[in-house]
MIDOSE-1310 file (N, C-alpha, C; in nm, 2 decimals, decimal comma, always signed):
residues 294
xxxx	-6,01/+3,06/+3,40/-6,07/+2,91/+3,44/-6,22/+2,93/+3,49; -6,32/+2,86/+3,47/-6,44/+2,80/+3,50/-6,43/+2,77/+3,64; -6,50/+2,82/+3,74/-6,54/+2,77/+3,88/-6,68/+2,65/+3,85; -6,65/+2,54/+3,91/-6,78/+2,48/+3,96/-6,82/+2,43/+4,09
xxxx	-6,93/+2,34/+4,13/-6,94/+2,33/+4,24/-6,99/+2,17/+4,21; -6,92/+2,08/+4,30/-6,96/+1,94/+4,31/-7,00/+1,91/+4,42; -7,16/+1,87/+4,41/-7,22/+1,86/+4,51/-7,25/+1,67/+4,57; -7,24/+1,60/+4,63/-7,24/+1,47/+4,65/-7,31/+1,39/+4,80
xxxx	-7,43/+1,32/+4,80/-7,47/+1,23/+4,90/-7,43/+1,09/+4,85; -7,37/+1,02/+4,98/-7,44/+0,88/+4,92/-7,39/+0,78/+5,10; -7,43/+0,68/+5,09/-7,40/+0,62/+5,21/-7,27/+0,65/+5,23; -7,22/+0,65/+5,36/-7,09/+0,69/+5,42/-6,97/+0,58/+5,43
xxxx	-6,89/+0,53/+5,37/-6,75/+0,41/+5,35/-6,65/+0,50/+5,34; -6,56/+0,43/+5,34/-6,39/+0,48/+5,35/-6,39/+0,52/+5,19; -6,26/+0,62/+5,17/-6,26/+0,65/+5,04/-6,29/+0,75/+4,99; -6,38/+0,79/+5,04/-6,50/+0,84/+4,97/-6,39/+0,98/+4,89
xxxx	-6,36/+1,08/+5,01/-6,29/+1,21/+4,95/-6,17/+1,16/+4,87; -6,11/+1,07/+4,91/-5,96/+1,08/+4,88/-6,02/+1,02/+4,69; -6,14/+0,95/+4,64/-6,17/+0,95/+4,52/-6,21/+1,05/+4,50; -6,31/+1,17/+4,51/-6,32/+1,24/+4,48/-6,19/+1,38/+4,42
xxxx	-6,13/+1,35/+4,51/-5,98/+1,46/+4,54/-5,89/+1,39/+4,40; -5,91/+1,26/+4,42/-5,80/+1,19/+4,28/-5,85/+1,22/+4,19; -6,00/+1,18/+4,14/-6,04/+1,26/+4,00/-6,02/+1,39/+3,97; -6,07/+1,49/+4,11/-6,06/+1,61/+4,03/-5,92/+1,64/+4,01
xxxx	-5,81/+1,60/+4,07/-5,67/+1,65/+4,00/-5,63/+1,55/+3,89; -5,69/+1,46/+3,89/-5,64/+1,36/+3,72/-5,72/+1,47/+3,60; -5,82/+1,55/+3,63/-5,90/+1,63/+3,55/-5,83/+1,77/+3,52; -5,72/+1,80/+3,60/-5,65/+1,92/+3,58/-5,76/+2,03/+3,67
xxxx	-5,80/+1,98/+3,78/-5,87/+2,06/+3,87/-5,81/+2,11/+3,98; -5,82/+2,25/+4,00/-5,80/+2,23/+4,15/-5,93/+2,31/+4,24; -5,92/+2,25/+4,39/-6,02/+2,26/+4,51/-5,93/+2,41/+4,56; -6,11/+2,46/+4,55/-6,10/+2,58/+4,61/-6,16/+2,63/+4,77
xxxx	-6,25/+2,54/+4,76/-6,31/+2,50/+4,92/-6,37/+2,35/+4,91; -6,40/+2,28/+5,03/-6,46/+2,19/+5,05/-6,51/+2,17/+5,21; -6,62/+2,12/+5,22/-6,73/+2,13/+5,27/-6,80/+1,94/+5,31; -6,76/+1,91/+5,39/-6,82/+1,77/+5,44/-6,91/+1,79/+5,55
xxxx	-7,01/+1,63/+5,55/-7,08/+1,58/+5,67/-7,10/+1,45/+5,65; -7,04/+1,39/+5,79/-7,08/+1,23/+5,79/-7,20/+1,21/+5,93; -7,28/+1,20/+5,86/-7,46/+1,18/+5,96/-7,42/+1,03/+6,02; -7,39/+1,05/+6,18/-7,37/+0,92/+6,26/-7,50/+0,84/+6,22
xxxx	-7,64/+0,94/+6,24/-7,71/+0,84/+6,27/-7,76/+0,79/+6,13; -7,77/+0,83/+6,03/-7,84/+0,80/+5,93/-7,71/+0,69/+5,81; -7,60/+0,72/+5,88/-7,46/+0,67/+5,80/-7,47/+0,70/+5,63; -7,53/+0,84/+5,67/-7,53/+0,92/+5,55/-7,38/+1,02/+5,46
xxxx	-7,38/+1,01/+5,38/-7,20/+1,10/+5,39/-7,26/+1,19/+5,26; -7,20/+1,35/+5,32/-7,25/+1,49/+5,25/-7,16/+1,53/+5,19; -7,05/+1,62/+5,08/-6,98/+1,72/+5,06/-7,02/+1,81/+4,96; -6,97/+1,88/+4,94/-6,96/+2,00/+4,84/-6,85/+2,08/+4,84
xxxx	-6,82/+2,07/+4,69/-6,65/+2,08/+4,68/-6,68/+2,18/+4,59; -6,60/+2,32/+4,56/-6,59/+2,42/+4,49/-6,44/+2,37/+4,42; -6,43/+2,36/+4,29/-6,28/+2,39/+4,24/-6,31/+2,47/+4,09; -6,14/+2,47/+4,05/-6,17/+2,58/+3,87/-6,11/+2,44/+3,80
xxxx	-6,15/+2,42/+3,70/-6,09/+2,33/+3,58/-5,97/+2,43/+3,51; -5,88/+2,38/+3,54/-5,75/+2,49/+3,49/-5,69/+2,42/+3,37; -5,75/+2,31/+3,32/-5,73/+2,24/+3,18/-5,86/+2,32/+3,08; -5,94/+2,38/+3,13/-6,05/+2,41/+3,04/-6,19/+2,30/+3,01
xxxx	-6,16/+2,19/+3,08/-6,27/+2,11/+3,09/-6,44/+2,18/+3,10; -6,49/+2,13/+3,01/-6,67/+2,23/+3,07/-6,72/+2,08/+3,17; -6,83/+2,15/+3,16/-6,89/+2,08/+3,29/-7,00/+1,96/+3,25; -7,01/+1,95/+3,09/-7,04/+1,83/+3,05/-6,93/+1,69/+3,09
xxxx	-6,81/+1,74/+3,03/-6,71/+1,65/+3,04/-6,65/+1,61/+3,15; -6,66/+1,72/+3,26/-6,66/+1,68/+3,41/-6,78/+1,56/+3,44; -6,85/+1,59/+3,39/-6,97/+1,52/+3,51/-7,00/+1,38/+3,44; -6,98/+1,35/+3,33/-6,93/+1,24/+3,22/-6,77/+1,18/+3,26
xxxx	-6,70/+1,22/+3,30/-6,59/+1,20/+3,36/-6,58/+1,12/+3,52; -6,69/+1,20/+3,57/-6,73/+1,16/+3,74/-6,80/+1,03/+3,74; -6,91/+0,99/+3,65/-6,99/+0,89/+3,65/-6,92/+0,73/+3,72; -6,83/+0,72/+3,69/-6,73/+0,58/+3,74/-6,73/+0,60/+3,89
xxxx	-6,68/+0,73/+3,91/-6,69/+0,75/+4,07/-6,82/+0,76/+4,15; -6,90/+0,80/+4,06/-7,05/+0,81/+4,13/-7,11/+0,70/+4,13; -7,06/+0,60/+4,09/-7,11/+0,45/+4,06/-7,10/+0,36/+4,14; -6,97/+0,40/+4,18/-6,87/+0,30/+4,23/-6,88/+0,33/+4,39
xxxx	-6,96/+0,45/+4,44/-6,99/+0,47/+4,57/-7,14/+0,48/+4,57; -7,23/+0,46/+4,50/-7,36/+0,47/+4,51/-7,42/+0,65/+4,50; -7,33/+0,72/+4,44/-7,38/+0,88/+4,49/-7,48/+0,93/+4,40; -7,54/+1,02/+4,47/-7,63/+1,10/+4,38/-7,54/+1,27/+4,38
xxxx	-7,45/+1,27/+4,25/-7,40/+1,37/+4,25/-7,43/+1,48/+4,17; -7,38/+1,60/+4,15/-7,41/+1,71/+4,06/-7,28/+1,83/+3,97; -7,27/+1,84/+3,88/-7,16/+1,95/+3,91/-7,23/+2,08/+3,83; -7,23/+2,17/+3,87/-7,29/+2,27/+3,82/-7,22/+2,41/+3,79
xxxx	-7,15/+2,47/+3,72/-7,13/+2,60/+3,69/-7,12/+2,71/+3,80; -7,05/+2,73/+3,88/-7,07/+2,80/+3,97/-7,12/+2,97/+3,90; -7,10/+2,99/+3,81/-7,16/+3,11/+3,79/-7,34/+3,13/+3,74; -7,35/+2,99/+3,71/-7,50/+2,98/+3,64/-7,62/+3,07/+3,73
xxxx	-7,65/+3,16/+3,68/-7,76/+3,23/+3,76/-7,91/+3,14/+3,74; -7,95/+3,05/+3,87/-8,05/+2,96/+3,87/-8,19/+3,09/+3,83; -8,29/+3,01/+3,74/-8,44/+3,09/+3,70/-8,51/+3,06/+3,82; -8,56/+3,20/+3,87/-8,66/+3,18/+4,00/-8,80/+3,22/+3,97
xxxx	-8,89/+3,18/+4,00/-9,02/+3,24/+3,99/-9,05/+3,27/+4,13; -9,10/+3,39/+4,14/-9,19/+3,45/+4,28/-9,31/+3,43/+4,28; -9,36/+3,45/+4,38/-9,47/+3,41/+4,43/-9,52/+3,47/+4,54; -9,64/+3,59/+4,54/-9,69/+3,67/+4,63/-9,85/+3,74/+4,64
xxxx	-9,88/+3,75/+4,76/-10,01/+3,75/+4,74/-10,03/+3,90/+4,79; -10,06/+3,93/+4,97/-10,11/+4,09/+4,94/-10,01/+4,16/+5,06; -9,88/+4,04/+5,10/-9,79/+4,12/+5,18/-9,64/+4,11/+5,12; -9,59/+4,23/+5,09/-9,48/+4,26/+4,95/-9,35/+4,27/+5,06
xxxx	-9,34/+4,27/+5,17/-9,20/+4,28/+5,23/-9,10/+4,19/+5,22; -9,12/+4,08/+5,16/-9,04/+3,94/+5,12/-9,00/+4,02/+4,97; -9,11/+3,99/+4,90/-9,10/+4,04/+4,74/-8,98/+4,16/+4,73; -9,03/+4,25/+4,85/-8,99/+4,40/+4,81/-8,81/+4,38/+4,81
xxxx	-8,80/+4,29/+4,90/-8,61/+4,28/+5,00/-8,59/+4,20/+4,90; -8,62/+4,07/+4,84/-8,58/+3,98/+4,76/-8,57/+4,10/+4,61; -8,62/+4,17/+4,57/-8,62/+4,23/+4,44/-8,49/+4,36/+4,49; -8,50/+4,42/+4,61/-8,38/+4,48/+4,65/-8,25/+4,41/+4,61
xxxx	-8,22/+4,29/+4,67/-8,10/+4,21/+4,68/-8,06/+4,15/+4,54; -8,15/+4,15/+4,45/-8,16/+4,13/+4,32/-8,08/+4,19/+4,30; -8,15/+4,34/+4,30/-8,15/+4,44/+4,20/-7,97/+4,50/+4,23; -7,92/+4,50/+4,36/-7,77/+4,53/+4,38/-7,67/+4,39/+4,42
xxxx	-7,72/+4,29/+4,34/-7,62/+4,18/+4,30/-7,63/+4,07/+4,42; -7,70/+4,12/+4,53/-7,69/+4,03/+4,68/-7,74/+3,89/+4,63; -7,84/+3,89/+4,55/-7,88/+3,78/+4,52/-7,87/+3,72/+4,38; -7,74/+3,65/+4,31/-7,70/+3,60/+4,16/-7,83/+3,57/+4,11
xxxx	-7,96/+3,61/+4,05/-8,07/+3,49/+4,02/-8,11/+3,55/+3,90; -8,18/+3,46/+3,80/-8,26/+3,47/+3,70/-8,41/+3,51/+3,75; -8,46/+3,63/+3,79/-8,62/+3,63/+3,78/-8,68/+3,67/+3,68; -8,74/+3,56/+3,66/-8,80/+3,47/+3,51/-8,96/+3,54/+3,53
xxxx	-9,02/+3,58/+3,63/-9,16/+3,60/+3,69/-9,21/+3,63/+3,78; -9,32/+3,70/+3,81/-9,41/+3,65/+3,97/-9,50/+3,66/+3,95; -9,56/+3,57/+3,98/-9,70/+3,51/+4,00/-9,80/+3,58/+4,11; -9,86/+3,62/+4,11/-9,96/+3,65/+4,21/-10,10/+3,65/+4,22
xxxx	-10,18/+3,60/+4,30/-10,35/+3,58/+4,31/-10,40/+3,72/+4,29; -10,32/+3,83/+4,35/-10,43/+3,97/+4,30/-10,31/+4,10/+4,26; -10,36/+4,20/+4,24/-10,25/+4,28/+4,16/-10,20/+4,40/+4,22; -10,24/+4,34/+4,38/-10,14/+4,47/+4,44/-9,99/+4,56/+4,39
xxxx	-9,92/+4,41/+4,34/-9,77/+4,44/+4,34/-9,73/+4,43/+4,17; -9,84/+4,47/+4,05/-9,84/+4,44/+3,96/-9,73/+4,54/+3,91; -9,75/+4,69/+3,99/-9,65/+4,80/+3,89/-9,53/+4,79/+3,94; -9,48/+4,72/+4,08/-9,36/+4,72/+4,12/-9,29/+4,61/+4,05
xxxx	-9,34/+4,49/+4,00/-9,27/+4,40/+3,92/-9,24/+4,46/+3,79; -9,40/+4,49/+3,73/-9,35/+4,60/+3,58/-9,22/+4,66/+3,60; -9,20/+4,77/+3,67/-9,15/+4,85/+3,68/-9,00/+4,82/+3,67; -8,96/+4,69/+3,73/-8,85/+4,62/+3,75/-8,82/+4,52/+3,59
xxxx	-8,93/+4,56/+3,50/-8,89/+4,50/+3,38/-8,93/+4,33/+3,37; -9,02/+4,28/+3,47/-9,05/+4,13/+3,52/-9,17/+4,10/+3,48; -9,20/+3,99/+3,42/-9,33/+3,94/+3,35/-9,42/+3,90/+3,49; -9,53/+4,00/+3,49/-9,60/+3,95/+3,58/-9,73/+3,91/+3,57
xxxx	-9,78/+3,80/+3,61/-9,87/+3,68/+3,56/-9,97/+3,70/+3,72; -10,10/+3,74/+3,65/-10,20/+3,74/+3,76/-10,30/+3,59/+3,74; -10,27/+3,55/+3,87/-10,36/+3,40/+3,83/-10,47/+3,38/+3,99; -10,54/+3,41/+3,98/-10,67/+3,43/+4,06/-10,68/+3,32/+4,11
xxxx	-10,70/+3,28/+4,24/-10,76/+3,15/+4,31/-10,85/+3,11/+4,37; -10,97/+3,02/+4,33/-11,09/+3,03/+4,42/-11,11/+2,85/+4,42; -11,19/+2,83/+4,50/-11,20/+2,68/+4,52/-11,27/+2,58/+4,44; -11,33/+2,68/+4,33/-11,37/+2,64/+4,18/-11,24/+2,62/+4,10
xxxx	-11,14/+2,72/+4,11/-11,06/+2,66/+3,98/-10,92/+2,68/+3,99; -10,94/+2,61/+4,13/-10,80/+2,54/+4,18/-10,73/+2,52/+4,10; -10,78/+2,42/+4,04/-10,71/+2,28/+3,94/-10,67/+2,39/+3,81; -10,77/+2,44/+3,78/-10,70/+2,55/+3,62/-10,59/+2,63/+3,67
xxxx	-10,58/+2,74/+3,77/-10,52/+2,80/+3,84/-10,35/+2,73/+3,88; -10,38/+2,62/+3,88/-10,23/+2,51/+3,91/-10,16/+2,48/+3,76; -10,28/+2,48/+3,69/-10,24/+2,43/+3,54/-10,18/+2,52/+3,50; -10,23/+2,67/+3,50/-10,14/+2,80/+3,45/-10,01/+2,79/+3,51
xxxx	-10,00/+2,81/+3,63/-9,87/+2,83/+3,71/-9,75/+2,70/+3,62; -9,83/+2,61/+3,65/-9,73/+2,48/+3,60/-9,68/+2,54/+3,46; -9,77/+2,59/+3,36/-9,72/+2,62/+3,27/-9,61/+2,78/+3,29; -9,65/+2,85/+3,31/-9,55/+2,94/+3,33/-9,43/+2,87/+3,38
xxxx	-9,42/+2,83/+3,47/-9,30/+2,72/+3,53/-9,24/+2,65/+3,40; -9,30/+2,61/+3,32/-9,23/+2,52/+3,23/-9,19/+2,60/+3,09; -9,25/+2,69/+3,09/-9,21/+2,77/+2,93/-9,13/+2,92/+3,01; -9,10/+2,94/+3,13/-8,98/+3,02/+3,16/-8,87/+2,93/+3,20
xxxx	-8,87/+2,82/+3,21/-8,75/+2,72/+3,26/-8,71/+2,71/+3,42; -8,82/+2,75/+3,49/-8,83/+2,81/+3,61/-8,75/+2,67/+3,68; -8,62/+2,70/+3,78/-8,58/+2,61/+3,86/-8,57/+2,63/+3,95; -8,63/+2,73/+4,05/-8,64/+2,74/+4,17/-8,79/+2,83/+4,19
xxxx	-8,92/+2,77/+4,29/-9,00/+2,88/+4,29/-9,01/+2,91/+4,45; -8,99/+3,07/+4,48/-8,99/+3,13/+4,60/-9,16/+3,16/+4,66; -9,20/+3,14/+4,75/-9,32/+3,15/+4,75/-9,28/+3,29/+4,90; -9,26/+3,41/+4,85/-9,24/+3,53/+4,93/-9,45/+3,60/+4,99
xxxx	-9,44/+3,47/+5,07/-9,57/+3,53/+5,14/-9,68/+3,51/+5,03; -9,69/+3,44/+5,01/-9,78/+3,33/+4,88/-9,90/+3,28/+4,94; -10,03/+3,30/+5,00/-10,10/+3,30/+5,08/-10,21/+3,18/+5,03; -10,17/+3,09/+4,93/-10,22/+2,99/+4,90/-10,14/+2,85/+4,89
xxxx	-10,23/+2,74/+4,92/-10,14/+2,61/+4,92/-10,17/+2,55/+4,80; -10,03/+2,51/+4,80/-10,01/+2,43/+4,65/-10,07/+2,27/+4,67; -10,09/+2,25/+4,59/-10,13/+2,11/+4,60/-10,04/+1,99/+4,60; -10,08/+1,87/+4,64/-9,98/+1,80/+4,65/-9,89/+1,71/+4,52
xxxx	-9,98/+1,77/+4,41/-9,92/+1,72/+4,26/-9,81/+1,81/+4,23; -9,84/+1,95/+4,26/-9,70/+2,07/+4,26/-9,61/+2,01/+4,32; -9,66/+1,99/+4,42/-9,54/+1,99/+4,53/-9,47/+1,85/+4,54; -9,47/+1,76/+4,46/-9,41/+1,67/+4,42/-9,33/+1,67/+4,35
xxxx	-9,39/+1,70/+4,24/-9,33/+1,75/+4,07/-9,22/+1,85/+4,09; -9,24/+1,96/+4,19/-9,14/+2,04/+4,22/-9,05/+2,04/+4,37; -9,06/+1,92/+4,39/-8,98/+1,89/+4,53/-8,85/+1,92/+4,53; -8,80/+1,97/+4,63/-8,71/+2,01/+4,66/-8,68/+2,14/+4,60
xxxx	-8,78/+2,21/+4,51/-8,74/+2,34/+4,45/-8,86/+2,43/+4,46; -8,91/+2,42/+4,59/-9,00/+2,55/+4,62/-8,96/+2,57/+4,76; -8,95/+2,73/+4,80/-8,91/+2,74/+4,93/-9,04/+2,86/+4,98; -9,05/+2,80/+5,10/-9,17/+2,91/+5,17/-9,10/+2,97/+5,28
xxxx	-9,17/+3,06/+5,35/-9,15/+3,13/+5,44/-9,25/+3,17/+5,51; -9,26/+3,16/+5,68/-9,36/+3,18/+5,78/-9,34/+3,21/+5,88; -9,41/+3,27/+6,01/-9,33/+3,30/+6,10/-9,34/+3,17/+6,20; -9,27/+3,16/+6,30/-9,22/+3,05/+6,35/-9,28/+2,99/+6,48
xxxx	-9,45/+3,09/+6,49/-9,57/+3,04/+6,63/-9,65/+2,97/+6,57; -9,60/+2,87/+6,44/-9,69/+2,77/+6,43/-9,64/+2,63/+6,52; -9,72/+2,53/+6,52/-9,84/+2,51/+6,58/-9,91/+2,60/+6,68; -9,91/+2,69/+6,72/-9,95/+2,74/+6,86/-10,03/+2,87/+6,81
xxxx	-10,04/+2,96/+6,66/-10,12/+3,06/+6,69/-10,12/+3,03/+6,56; -10,23/+2,95/+6,48/-10,29/+2,92/+6,38/-10,39/+3,05/+6,35; -10,40/+3,08/+6,20/-10,52/+3,10/+6,17/-10,47/+3,29/+6,14; -10,59/+3,34/+6,15/-10,56/+3,51/+6,13/-10,47/+3,60/+6,22
xxxx	-10,41/+3,68/+6,23/-10,37/+3,76/+6,35/-10,22/+3,72/+6,42; -10,16/+3,60/+6,39/-10,09/+3,48/+6,45/-9,97/+3,62/+6,54; -9,95/+3,76/+6,52/-9,88/+3,84/+6,61/-9,97/+3,90/+6,70; -10,04/+3,91/+6,66/-10,18/+3,96/+6,80/-10,18/+3,89/+6,87
xxxx	-10,19/+3,71/+6,84/-10,23/+3,65/+6,94/-10,11/+3,66/+7,05; -10,01/+3,65/+6,91/-9,87/+3,64/+7,01/-9,87/+3,69/+7,15; -9,90/+3,84/+7,10/-9,86/+3,98/+7,19/-9,98/+3,94/+7,32; -10,12/+3,90/+7,28/-10,18/+3,86/+7,37/-10,12/+3,75/+7,48
xxxx	-10,05/+3,68/+7,44/-10,01/+3,57/+7,55/-9,88/+3,61/+7,60; -9,80/+3,75/+7,56/-9,68/+3,77/+7,61/-9,52/+3,71/+7,54; -9,54/+3,69/+7,45/-9,45/+3,59/+7,42/-9,32/+3,70/+7,39; -9,20/+3,69/+7,38/-9,06/+3,75/+7,43/-8,98/+3,69/+7,31
xxxx	-9,02/+3,61/+7,19/-8,93/+3,58/+7,05/-9,05/+3,55/+6,99; -9,00/+3,64/+6,84/-9,07/+3,63/+6,75/-8,96/+3,59/+6,63; -9,00/+3,47/+6,56/-8,90/+3,42/+6,48/-8,96/+3,38/+6,35; -8,87/+3,35/+6,26/-8,91/+3,30/+6,09/-8,85/+3,16/+6,07
xxxx	-8,94/+3,11/+6,00/-8,89/+2,97/+5,93/-8,88/+2,98/+5,78; -8,80/+2,94/+5,75/-8,78/+2,89/+5,57/-8,77/+2,75/+5,54; -8,84/+2,70/+5,45/-8,83/+2,53/+5,41/-8,86/+2,55/+5,30; -8,84/+2,40/+5,24/-8,87/+2,35/+5,10/-9,03/+2,30/+5,17
xxxx	-9,10/+2,30/+5,04/-9,22/+2,26/+5,05/-9,28/+2,16/+4,99; -9,33/+2,09/+5,10/-9,42/+1,96/+5,07/-9,53/+1,94/+5,12; -9,60/+1,79/+5,06/-9,76/+1,82/+5,06/-9,78/+1,86/+5,19; -9,71/+1,82/+5,30/-9,76/+1,82/+5,46/-9,69/+1,95/+5,46
xxxx	-9,85/+2,05/+5,49/-9,83/+2,19/+5,51/-9,74/+2,24/+5,64; -9,60/+2,34/+5,58/-9,55/+2,37/+5,67/-9,47/+2,30/+5,77; -9,45/+2,15/+5,67/-9,38/+2,07/+5,77/-9,23/+2,00/+5,70; -9,20/+2,13/+5,59/-9,04/+2,04/+5,49/-8,94/+2,09/+5,57
xxxx	-8,87/+2,04/+5,50/-8,74/+2,06/+5,55/-8,72/+2,21/+5,54; -8,63/+2,24/+5,72/-8,58/+2,37/+5,76/-8,48/+2,38/+5,67; -8,46/+2,49/+5,62/-8,35/+2,57/+5,58/-8,32/+2,67/+5,69; -8,34/+2,74/+5,71/-8,28/+2,88/+5,77/-8,41/+2,93/+5,86
xxxx	-8,36/+2,96/+5,99/-8,45/+3,02/+6,10/-8,35/+3,17/+6,18; -8,46/+3,19/+6,22/-8,39/+3,35/+6,30/-8,51/+3,39/+6,37; -8,47/+3,46/+6,47/-8,53/+3,54/+6,58/-8,49/+3,68/+6,65; -8,61/+3,67/+6,68/-8,54/+3,83/+6,76/-8,67/+3,88/+6,85
xxxx	-8,58/+3,95/+6,98/-8,63/+3,95/+7,10/-8,77/+4,06/+7,10; -8,84/+4,05/+7,17/-8,95/+4,14/+7,19/-9,02/+4,17/+7,37; -9,00/+4,27/+7,37/-9,05/+4,29/+7,55/-9,18/+4,35/+7,56; -9,21/+4,35/+7,67/-9,37/+4,39/+7,73/-9,44/+4,55/+7,69
xxxx	-9,27/+4,61/+7,66/-9,29/+4,71/+7,63/-9,32/+4,76/+7,47; -9,36/+4,67/+7,37/-9,36/+4,67/+7,27/-9,55/+4,63/+7,22; -9,60/+4,71/+7,13/-9,70/+4,64/+7,07/-9,74/+4,56/+6,99; -9,86/+4,54/+6,96/-9,89/+4,45/+6,85/-9,80/+4,51/+6,71
xxxx	-9,82/+4,62/+6,67/-9,79/+4,66/+6,59/-9,61/+4,66/+6,57; -9,54/+4,70/+6,67/-9,39/+4,63/+6,67/-9,39/+4,50/+6,62; -9,48/+4,40/+6,67/-9,46/+4,26/+6,66/-9,46/+4,24/+6,50; -9,55/+4,27/+6,44/-9,60/+4,26/+6,29/-9,48/+4,29/+6,22
xxxx	-9,38/+4,45/+6,25/-9,30/+4,54/+6,16/-9,15/+4,44/+6,20; -9,11/+4,35/+6,33/-9,03/+4,27/+6,40/-9,02/+4,15/+6,30; -9,14/+4,09/+6,31/-9,18/+3,97/+6,22/-9,16/+3,98/+6,09; -9,19/+4,07/+6,04/-9,18/+4,14/+5,89/-9,01/+4,10/+5,86
xxxx	-8,97/+4,20/+5,94/-8,79/+4,20/+5,91/-8,73/+4,09/+5,90; -8,78/+4,00/+6,00/-8,69/+3,87/+6,02/-8,73/+3,75/+5,90; -8,87/+3,77/+5,87/-8,89/+3,69/+5,76/-8,84/+3,73/+5,65; -8,80/+3,85/+5,59/-8,73/+3,88/+5,50/-8,58/+3,83/+5,49
xxxx	-8,52/+3,86/+5,61/-8,41/+3,80/+5,64/-8,34/+3,65/+5,62; -8,50/+3,61/+5,69/-8,46/+3,44/+5,71/-8,47/+3,38/+5,55; -8,60/+3,45/+5,48/-8,61/+3,43/+5,34/-8,48/+3,41/+5,20; -8,42/+3,53/+5,25/-8,34/+3,59/+5,14/-8,25/+3,47/+5,20
xxxx	-8,16/+3,45/+5,32/-8,05/+3,38/+5,33/-8,09/+3,22/+5,28; -8,20/+3,17/+5,32/-8,24/+3,07/+5,27/-8,20/+3,03/+5,10; -8,28/+3,08/+5,07/-8,27/+3,13/+4,91/-8,11/+3,14/+4,85; -8,05/+3,24/+4,91/-7,89/+3,23/+4,86/-7,81/+3,13/+4,97
xxxx	-7,83/+3,01/+5,03/-7,79/+2,90/+5,01/-7,83/+2,80/+4,94; -7,97/+2,81/+4,87/-7,98/+2,72/+4,80/-7,94/+2,73/+4,64; -7,92/+2,87/+4,60/-7,87/+2,89/+4,50/-7,73/+2,86/+4,44; -7,69/+2,91/+4,57/-7,57/+2,82/+4,58/-7,51/+2,72/+4,61
xxxx	-7,57/+2,60/+4,60/-7,59/+2,49/+4,63/-7,54/+2,40/+4,79; -7,56/+2,49/+4,87/-7,51/+2,48/+5,00/-7,62/+2,41/+5,08; -7,70/+2,36/+4,99/-7,85/+2,30/+5,07/-7,84/+2,12/+5,02; -7,81/+2,05/+5,13/-7,84/+1,91/+5,08/-7,94/+1,86/+5,14
xxxx	-8,04/+1,83/+5,11/-8,16/+1,70/+5,19/-8,08/+1,56/+5,25; -8,19/+1,57/+5,35/-8,12/+1,48/+5,45/-8,24/+1,39/+5,51; -8,32/+1,32/+5,40/-8,44/+1,25/+5,44/-8,54/+1,40/+5,47; -8,57/+1,39/+5,61/-8,70/+1,55/+5,68/-8,60/+1,62/+5,73
xxxx	-8,46/+1,63/+5,71/-8,41/+1,76/+5,73/-8,31/+1,78/+5,63; -8,18/+1,93/+5,66/-8,13/+1,95/+5,55/-7,97/+1,95/+5,63; -7,90/+1,93/+5,51/-7,77/+1,96/+5,56/-7,70/+2,10/+5,49; -7,70/+2,21/+5,53/-7,64/+2,35/+5,50/-7,54/+2,36/+5,52
xxxx	-7,43/+2,39/+5,44/-7,32/+2,37/+5,42/-7,26/+2,56/+5,46; -7,14/+2,61/+5,50/-7,15/+2,75/+5,52/-7,09/+2,83/+5,37; -7,12/+2,95/+5,35/-7,04/+2,97/+5,23/-6,88/+2,98/+5,24; -6,84/+2,98/+5,08/-6,72/+2,95/+5,03/-6,66/+3,07/+5,11
xxxx	-6,53/+3,09/+5,12/-6,43/+3,15/+5,16/-6,42/+3,24/+5,06; -6,42/+3,36/+5,08/-6,37/+3,49/+4,98/-6,57/+3,51/+4,90; -6,63/+3,42/+4,96/-6,79/+3,50/+4,93/-6,85/+3,53/+5,05; -6,82/+3,53/+5,15/-6,91/+3,58/+5,26/-6,96/+3,73/+5,26
xxxx	-6,89/+3,78/+5,20/-6,96/+3,96/+5,24/-7,07/+3,96/+5,14; -7,04/+3,88/+4,97/-7,15/+3,90/+4,89/-7,30/+3,81/+4,94; -7,25/+3,75/+5,06/-7,33/+3,62/+5,13/-7,38/+3,69/+5,27; -7,34/+3,77/+5,31/-7,41/+3,83/+5,39/-7,54/+3,91/+5,42
xx	-7,65/+3,85/+5,42/-7,77/+3,92/+5,36/-7,83/+3,97/+5,52; -7,80/+4,05/+5,56/-7,90/+4,11/+5,69/-7,82/+4,10/+5,80
């Protein structure tokens, strides 16, 4: 039996859950997990349902059959094969902790994705990438060639069928055009010292101010720099006894964990956009062990 994931968002009203359950039952499907959220402030309803097709219907038939239900409630809805491995393009500059962490989790099956390539504006991690049999694309970026560089990037995206871009400490700002074209499909990670400590050496600035909490934020990329909908965050405590180097080491560790959790939530279709915020549903029962990343 094939497992599927149904995600739904629409205006909240009576009868949505009953209509979804009735449709799936009528199609010979068995619901294995369900989570929902009714946003009282916006009047929006969100739902994620995992189910198995006991009568062998494929995703196309299930999607087409669901269209009348979706139309009657004005839903934005998708049905996806739960076993599908999303095609992911990684981007990195000169800090490799997030890249190496993602590659390790991918190697051990902790991140069930299809890495179609790695793009970098430097050669620092070319050998690491190639040794993993992953295509490496060196795309240098300067003020003079930014438009050309982004055209090459989008060519890689289109030719590889990329469904998600992960900025694993990629230190170049993407243009508004790219952000809009890939809206909801680019995830970025950064320290959570913004906007207090900007520019170079944010951890040194934090140390000099006696910060007691180091955090990281993973979010979707929008044209507003570092202000996209937040997917995942975490913190670690520091004390007066720790050095600037300790701050950096702890910061890199929490960045890696937060990014991995955000990516895992996205590829399992547990994240739904709610305006400038996100709805992040919990892992399905039975899958928690594989999703416990750090």
